[in-house]
N, C-alpha and C positions, 0 to 999 in steps of 0.2 A: 887728794887724788887727782891725777891728771887724766884728761880724756883726749884722745887723738882721733882725728877723722881723716880719712884718705879718700880722695877722688881718683878713681882709676879711669884713665882715658884710653880707650882702645880705638885704633884706626885700622880699618881693613881696606886694603887696596886691592882692586880687582881690575885686571886688564880687560878693557872692553873695546869693541870696534863697532862703529855705526854701520848698519846694514846698508847695502847699496840698493838703489831704486832700479826699476825696470828701465829698459832702453828700447830704442827704435819704436816709439809709440806712433800709432797711425789712427787716422780718423776716417771712417767710412759711413756715408749716408746713402743707403740704398734707395730711399724715397726722396728724390730731389725736386719733385713736382707734386705738390699737394693740391688736389682738385676738390673743392667743397661742393661742386656740382653733383658729385656722386654720393656725398655724405656730408652733413653739416658738422659732424663731430668725427675727427680723425685721431688715430694714435700711431703716429710715425715712429719707426725705430731707427737707431743709430748703433753702429758697432765700433768699439775701440779695441785695438790690438796692440800688443807689445811683447817684447822678450822679457819675461819675468824670471829668467834663470838667475840674474844677479840679485833679485829681490822683488817684493810686491810693490804696488803703488796705487795711490788714490788718484782719481781724476774728476773733473767736473766740466760742464759745458754751459756756456752762456749764449744768449740770443739777443741780437740787437733789435732796433726798432724800425729798420728799413727807412722809409722816407717820413715816418711819423716822428713827432717831437718827444714822445715819452712812451714808457711801457704801457701805460693805461690808455693811450690813444692809438694803438695799433689799428691800421685799417688797410683794406685793399683799395686800389685806386682805379678809376675809369674816367680819364680826363679830370674835371674838377670834382667829380663825384667820389664819395668815400663810403665804403661798407665796412663797419667795425668787425674785427675778429681778434682772437686772443690766443696766446700760447701759455699753457699751464704745466706745472710739474705734476699735479695730481688730477685725478678724474673728477673730483668734486669741484674743480675750477675755483680754488681759493688761493693758490700759490702761483702768481704771475712770474714767468721767467724773464730775467733781466740781463743787462750788460753792465760791465764796469763803467763808471764808478758807482752804479746804483745797487751793486750786490752787497748785501750786509749779512746774509745767513744762507745756509744750505737750501732754504725754502725758495731762494731766488734763482737756483741753478739746478741742472740735472747732475746728479752725483753718481759715482760708480767706483768699483774697486777691482783690481786685477791681482789675483792670488799668485804667490811665487811658485817657481818650479817648472816653467814651461818656456820653450824658445818661441812659441807662437800662441800665447795666451790671448783669448778674446772674450769680450762680454758685450751683450746687447742691452741697451737702455732705451727707454721710450719717453715721450712727452705727449701732451694733449693739445691739439689744434681745434678750436671751436669757433664757428662762424656765428656772429650775433644776429639773430633774426627777430629782435624786438620790433623792428620796423621792416617787414618784408616787402614794403611798397617803395623802397628806394629805387631810383632810376634803373631801368633795365640795361643790360650790357655786360661786357666782360671786364671784371675787376681783377687786378693783379697786384702783387707786391713781392719783393725779394728780401729775405731775411738772411743775415749772416750768423751761422752757428760757429762758435769758437771753442776749441778743446784746450784745456789746461791740465798739466800734470801737477798733482799735489792737492792742497786744500785751499780754501778761499783766503786763509791767512798766510799761506806760504806756497807759491805756485810758480810754474814756468809755462809760458805760452807754447803750444805745440803747433797747431795749424787751424785754419778756418775752412768752412764749406758754405756755399750759397744754396739756399733752398727757396724755390719759388712757390707761391701760393696763388690760387686763382679761383674765381667763382663766376660762372656765366649766369647772371641773374635773369630769369625768364620774365616775359611780359606778364603782368598780373593786374586784374581788376576785380574788386569785390563790392557787393552791394548789401546795404542794411536798410530796412524799413522800420522806423521806430516812431514812438509818440513824439510830438513836437517838443524840441529842446533836449531830448535824450541823446546819449552818446552812441557812437558807432558800436554795434554788436554784430560780429560776423555770423552769429547763430540766430539772429533775429531778422527774418526776411518777410514777415507778414504783419499787417496792421489792419484792424477793423475800424472803419468809420461808422459809428452807430448814430443815426439821425433821430432815433426815438420816434415819437409821433411826428410824422413828416408834415412840413408846411413849406410853401414856396419861399425861396430866398435863404433858407437855413444853410449854414456851412459847417464843414468839419475839416480838420487839417491833420497832417502827419509830416514827417521828415524822411526823405530819401537821402542816405549818406553813402558816398562812393569813395573808395580808396583805390588808387591806381598808380602805376609807374610808367605807363606808355599811352597816356591819354585815355579817353573813353568815348563811346557812342552809346547813348541811352535810347531805348525804344519802349513804347507802351502800346498795349493792345487791350481792348475792352471786349469781354465776352458778349455783351449786348450792345456794342457799338455806341457807347456813351449814354446808355439809358439804364435805369433800374427796372427790372422785370419782375412781375408778380410771380410768386413761387409756383403757381399752377396754371394761371391764366395768361393769355397773350395781351396783357395790359402793361403799359410802360410809363415811367416818370422820367422826364429828361433831366440831365444835370450838366453843368459845365465844370471844367477842371483847369487849374493853372499849375504850372511847374515853375517855381522861382518867379512868380508873377506873370509869366507868359502863358497865354491861353493855348491849349492844345485841343485840336478837333479829333475826337476818337471815332467819328463816323466812318464805318468801313474797316476799322482797325482789327476786328476779330479775325479777318483773313489776311490782312496786310498791316503789320505793326507800323506805327507812326514814329519817325525819328523825333525825339524830344530835344536832345542836346548832343553836340559833338565838340569835345575840347581836347587839347593836347597837353603834354607835359606830365608833371607829377602832382598828386593831390597834396593838400596841406596835411600836416601830421595827424590832425584829428579827423580828416576826411573832408570831402567837398559836400556841403549841406545844400540840398535842394528842397525847399519847403513846397509841399503839395496841398492845395486847397480845392475841395469839391463843393459846389454850391447847387442846391436843388432849384430846378426851373419851375415852370408853371405846373401845378398839380391839378390835373383835370380828370383823373381816373375815378371810377365809382366803386371798384372792387376793393373791399378791405382785405388786409392780410400783409404778408411780408414781401417787400420788394428788395431786390439786391442785384449787384453787378460785381464782377471780379475783374480787376485791372492787373495784367501781368506785365512786369517790367523786365526787360532784358538788357544786359550791358556787355560790351566787348571792348577790347583794346582798339584804339583808333590810329596807332602808329605802326 
């Protein structure tokens, strides 16, 4: 018996035609001046228009780095000063917008789509511009940068450049000075502004210390005033124990300071990143009082910008 096998090959031919893409694509940036002074987080919008009667089209937008060297080092400039900021595709600030040749996925660009069937189709897309305030004590002044946004028709694997737009970013950083009073050796804490020096059972010559830490971007002037003019006062009686005080090793006379605060230091410029540390030491003078009980004084520190 013979067995025969047949393979039937069928070929279907269908005439196809590639759909045309949109024409006359235009790029509009309504917000060409982004001012972080009004808000540290902005969501600017851009509009892309085209004639989609011939067919739909994809598009995407890239962003260059201005005068910065890379996407991760974007910053506003004020002379030699730099204030970091960043442009993101998403509100969670995880997808940094980039330029070619650093674009590798849609996460690196703003993408959009224009549906077919209109002689004047338009769509608005947005991105996120966020000022970095990790260090709000950078030098005061007006910081600026110009970024170029470029529109492309197509996808990141097959595209045609359309046109570019310039967008300026700026931030007028205000003068700022903050003070923290902490235990000796502790770090700056903007919410910690009080420290108690407890001398316990008091004797002449005993000392206690603390740290005053200042962060500033326009210099500072520090003043001190003593409620009892440099003396510890009994809680109910008019008896006093004198003490002396030094700021960063320099003696400060608090006599009369309850009504006229004494200038302690005046410096200019910008504080170190961790803050300007001023050690404070109070030392008890001669104890000659006879009344037992609690003696205390309150020293108030006031700081202001000096430039």
